[in-house]
C-alpha angles and dihedrals in degrees: 000000000000137000112283115253120235112289111238119197098234127209115263093004092148128053103279091199092061092045093051095042091054093049095043095238112184121253092247093051091048092049091052090047092053091051089052091049093053092048091048091053089053088050093244091137099168093056091040090057092053092058096040091050089048090052091050092049091051092050126359110232132171095221092052090049090054091049091049087055091051091050092050088050091051089052089049095245095134096170092059091041090056091048094052095043089055090048090052091050092050088053092052103261106152095201093058094076093050091047092048089050090053090049093052093044103042104029105025100029088221100144099175091057091042089055091047094054096041087055090049089053090051091050089053091052101257108154094204096058094076093050093049091046091050090050092050092053092045103043106025102031102023087223099147099176090057091042090055091046093056095040087056090051090050090051091050088054092051103261107151096192092065091070092066094048097047090046091055093049091053091046102039103030108023095033089222104143094174096060093037090054092046093057091048092048088053089062093065109122089006102073104339138037122248090249092052093052098043092046090049095049094045101038106028103031095028092225113175121235095249091057092046091053091049090047090052090056093042095055090058088071098028103065134038095238108030128185110256103172097104130246102240 
């Protein structure tokens, strides 16, 4: 089990058909969108942009605006990517803030603006914003209290990857095996099996049985949806 990598909000991650059906996108706009999607997946970004922009002109849609931003980013036009992410955010797209945060962090190394837009994503209900913000504080700024704070927020919002990262901070940085074990035990039946977690704690981290039992009880009050299936 390794630290989770940064969560990127990928293009076309959700079923575009469901998104468009719910928002009553016209057939012509949807057809143009699908052509753009196919071209993006083949990394033909210039042609993909033509069709995505056509789709947006036919019918303005927040998800399409976000995908236009992602396509501009892929083609390394960061000014246009920023513009379209902001447009998507204004239209209510919750992924736009996280994507804009990633753009500022990874491509522009502008951490204050990255923090601002990750927080905006969190405010809009995006569950990946907290994980990305925690990673920024942990890896780029070595600010572990704030990293823990935002990983906890991500966990509260239902982000499973944050459990791994907060566990490793408690184990590697704070040398708190009890809390580290508690967060890992809380992942049972969420992202790992009971056997995987117990084998990892016992064999890799060399956690004694008394600490594991205490950690099992601790996680019941530590996380919003603890594991309650027992460890025997």
